[in-house]
N, C-alpha and C positions, 0 to 999 in steps of 0.2 A: 616688575620689569621697568616700569616708568621711573620709579624712585632711584633705582640702581644706576640710571643713566648719569646721575650727577655725582656719583662716588668716584674717588681716584682710581685710575687704571688706564690702560691703553685703549685706544679706540678700536683697534682690531679685536681685542679681547671681548669688548662689549658686543660688537657686531657678531662675533662667533657665538657668544652666549645666547643672543637673541635668535639666531638661526637655529641653534640646538633646541631652545625652548619651544619655538614654533613647530619644529620638526617632530617633537615628541608630544605635541598636542596642547601646549599652553594656549590659553584663551587670549587673543589679541584685544578683546573687548572687555576684559575684566576691569572692575572698578575698585578703588580703595574705599576707605571708610567715609570719605567726603565726596565720593562719586566721580573721582577723576580717573581718566584712562591714560594709557601711555601717550596719547596725543596731547593731553593737557601738559604733561611733563616734558615731552620731547619736541613739540611743535608749537610752543607758546612763547611767552616772553623770555624764557631762558634757553631757547633753542640754540644748538650748535650744529655744525655740519654733520658730526657723528650722530647726534640724536635724531636729526632729520632722516638719515639713512636707516636708522632702526625703526622710526615711525613709518617710513615707506614700506618696509617689510610687513609691519603689522597692519597697515591699511590694506595691502594686497591680500594678506591672510584673512582679514576680517570679512572680505567680500564673499568668501566661501566657507566661513566658519560655521554657518548654520547647517552645513553638511556633516560636521564632526559628530561621530558616534551614531550616525543614522544608517539605516539599511538602504542600500542603493543597488542599481543595476547599471552595467556598462553598455554603452552604445556608440556607434559611429567610429569604432576603432578600425585601423587598417588590417589588423590581424582578426580575421572573421571569427575564429573560434573563441575569441575573448568577448565578443558581443553577446549580451544576454546573461553574462555571469553575474552572480549576486555577491555582495560583500558589505563590509562596514567601513566607513570613512575614518581615517586617522589624521595625522598631522599634516603640516604644510611645509613644502620645500621652497624657501625663498629664492633659491638660485634658478629653479626651473618653473616656478609657479604651479607646481603639481601637488595633488593631494594623495596621501597614502590610502590605499584601499586593501583591506584584508579580505581575500577571497575565501569565503567560508567553505566551499566545496573543495578547493584546491589546497587550503590551509597554507597559503603563502601571501606575502605582501607585494603589491605592485604600486608604481607611482603613475597616476593618471591625470591628464588635463581635466580641468573642471568642466569644460563643455561636453566631455564624454561620460559624465556622471549624472545619473537620473535618480532623483529621490523616489523612494517607494511611498513615503508619507508626504503628501503634497501640502500638509498643513504647516510644515516648517518653512518659514519665510526668511529671506536674507536680512542681515542686520543693516541698520542705517550706515552711511559712510562714517568711518571711525572718527573723523574730525568734526562730524556734526553731532556726535553723542555728547550730551550735556552732563555737567556735574550736578550736585544737589542744589546749587543755586541757579542752575540753568545756564551756566557759563560754558563757552567753548573756547578753544585756544585762539581763534581768530580775534576775539574780543581783547585778549591780552596784548597782542602786538599792535592794535590800533592806538592804544594809549601811548603818549609821547615818551615815557620813561624807558630807557634801554640800558640793561646791565652790560658791563664791560665784557667783551668777548662774544657777545651774542650777535646773531645775524638776522635782524628783523626784516630787512628787505628780501633776503633770500627765503626767509620763512614765509613771507607774504606770497611770493611767487610759487613756493611749494604748495601752499594751501589753496590758492585761488587759481593758478594756471595749471599746475600739474594734477591736482586732485579735485578741482571744482567744488571746494567747500562752500556751503550755503552762506550767503550774506544776510539771510532773513531769519536766522535762528534767534529767538528772543529769550533773554534771561528772566528771572523771576520778577523783575521790575518792568518787563515788556520792552526792553531795549535790545535792539539787534545791531550787528555790525554796520549795516547800511544806515541805520538811524544815527549811530555814533559818528559816522562820517558826514552825513548830509541832513539827517532828519531834525527838523525844528531848530536848526542852527546850533545844536549843542556842541558839536565838534566839526571843524573843517580845516583843511590844510593842504599843503603841497607835498607831503611825504609820500614815498613810493607806495606804502600800504593803502593810503587814502585813494591814490590814483587807481590802484589795482581793484579796489572795491567798486569804484565808480565804473571802471571798464567792465567788471563783471555784471553790474547793474544794467549797463548799456547793452551788453550781449544778451542778457536775459530779456531785456525789453524788445530787442529785435525778434527774438524767438516768439515772445508773447504777441507782438504786433502781427507777425506772420500768421500765427494761429488764429488770432482774433479776426484778421482779414478774411481768412478762409471761413471762419465761423459766421462772419457777417454776410457772406454770400449765400445764406440759407434763409428760407422763409421762417419768420418768427413763430408761425402757427403750425405748419406741417413739416418743417425742416427740409423741404425740397431745395435743391441747389439750382443754380443757373442752368447747369448742363442736364439736370435730371428730366426737365420737361421741354428742353430746347428753346426756352425763351428767357429773356433777362428779367430779373426780379424787379418789382416796382418799389419805390421808396415812399415812405409815409410823407405826404406833402407838408405836414406841419413840423415834425421834428427833423426830417431829412436824415434819419439815422437807421430806423428799423425798416426791414424789407419784407415784402410779401409777394407771393406768386400770383395773386389776384385779389379782386375785391371780396370774394367770399371769405378768404382767409383773414383779410383785414377786419372784416365785420366780426368774425368769430373771436378774434384776438383783442378787439377794442377794449373790452371790459378790463383786461389785464394791463394793456398798454397805456390806457388813458391816465393811469396813476403817475407815469413818468414822462409822458409825451410833452406836457407843458414845460417841465423842467429842461428836457432835452432841447426843445425849440428855443428856449431862452439863451442857450449857448451861442446861437448865431447872432444875437443882438448884444447891445451894450448893457452893462449893469452898473448902476450907481451905488457906491458903497456908503454905508452909514459911517459917520465919524467914530473913531475908536473910543473916544471919551477918556476916562481915567485908565491909564495903562497899567495892566497887571499881568504878571507871568502865570502860567498854569501851575497848579499845585505840583510840588516836587521838582520843578525846573529851576535850575540856578539862574540868578539874575545877571549872570555874566556869561559870555560866549567865549569859549576857548579859541584863541586866535593863533594858529600855528605860524602864520606868515610873519607876524611881528614878535612871536614868542611870549606874548602877554595876554591880558584880558581886555576885551573891548566891551564897555558897559552899554547896555541898551537904554537909550534915552526915553524918559517917560513922556509919552504922548507927542513929543516933538518930531518923531519920525514920520508922522502922517502929513506929508508935504511933497511937492514936486522935487525931483532930484536936482542936485547942483548942476547948472549948465543947461537945464531944460526950460523952455518957455511955457507959459500957460496954454493949455489946450494942445500942446505938442505930445504926441504919443511916444512912449518909451516902453521897453520890455521890463516886465516884472517876473519874479520867480515866486510861485505859490507852493507852499509845503503844508501838508496836512498829516494828521495821525489819527484817523478815525472820524466818526460823525459828530463827536461832541467836543473834541479838543480844539482850541483856537488855531486858526490858520496863521502861519507866518508869511508875510508878504514883504518883499524888498526888491530893490533894483540892484544893478551890478555895483554901483558906488556905495551902497548901503546908506546914502544920505536920505533915501526914502525907505523907511522900515517900520512896520507896525504889525500888530496882531488884530485879527478879525474874529470876534467871538460868535458863538452859535446864534445868539439872539439878535445879532446885528444884520442889517440889510446887506445882501450880497453873499452871505456865508453859504447858503444853500447852493447857489449857482456855481460858485467857485469850487466848492467841495465836489459837486458833480463832475466838473471839468477835470479835477484831479483824479477822481476815481476812474474816469473814462480814458485816462492817458496811459496807453500800454507801454510806452517807452520806459517808464519808471515805476511800473507795477502799481499804479494808483497811489503813489506817495507824493508826487510833485508834478508840476507842469509849468510852462511858460505861457504868458499872454501879454497883451499890450494894455497900457493904462494911460490916463492923462489927468491933470488937475486943472480945474478952471480958476478964475480969479477969486472966486469966493472960497477956494480951498477944498472943494468937493472932488473926490476921486471917482473916475469912471473907468471900468475895466472892459476889455473886449476879448472874451474867452476864445474866440475863433481866429484872432488876428495875432499871430506871432511869427509867421514865416516858418522856415525849416527849424524845428526845435532842436534837432541834433547838433546844430551849429553852436548852441549855447553850452558852454562848459564850466560856467561859474556856479 
């Protein structure tokens, strides 16, 4: 089905064929020999309006395809005599979003809404979102449209909105090299730009960050030892006086939890103070990373200067605080640190002073799922950089 999308023919014909295939039970999650689904062919770098319409049908069908061929029972129907009837699920009708159910006792086929179908075998689980299913190299269609090359006649911006806004495609799916769409747009400075797809990926990250922040805020209002909440005992939780992060409902719980908490308490408490960074020394990029950063704004490459980026930004005075962006990719990869002008830009490796503290601040930042954060920094006259993890103001204001 996916490959046929690019063959000559009328759009109406292909859409009609897609509807017929799904209605007769064709699998919308089927893969070809290289592991690609209809989403890779129809909602990737070669997408057109017609292929997106076909993909939309398949995405909707895939959400209930785990029911196909299974024994089910009907429930919640307005026609009471239909409730409780047993049957076997068939194809998907793209026009009504209903599934065919062959009623074994009545020996007839009816079309039923998915919410009125109950699996008899509870071990059958729904498939992942079709656009999140990876090929044999771990790629998804979203990764294709992030890259700058665009074939004539394709609709990359519309495809980005289709994937991210309409179907909430994940921006965190990693390929076999560990590279995800969010990393391609903002991670470690590999790719960045002002294209619509880049903006939509960052909007999705911000939205996810708000949801995560809200969940973590609720989670943070529980005792770290017994999981009681503020409301469960009628009193406000007490905060650890050292790290000012972890909460307890009383001294007894704090004492019981201390053995576990003391491992991270010191690191957490350091976030409220300043941290002096060790000089980066000889500049080297991580293994496998290009020595150039793709720069979409200028359409070319901007080389990373060796060692010279460890300095105060242009226009800033000594000991004057400025905002820096810190990006990380795990506990061992170097941290990329830079200001908005990029005149201050350097890597901080694991063995250097300040790496642990900044890494912890990045991991604890809910707005960007532990991948980056903003904080303030300054350089003294001797050229030493000091960072202030807890001083950055309202981080959502920073969009660079």
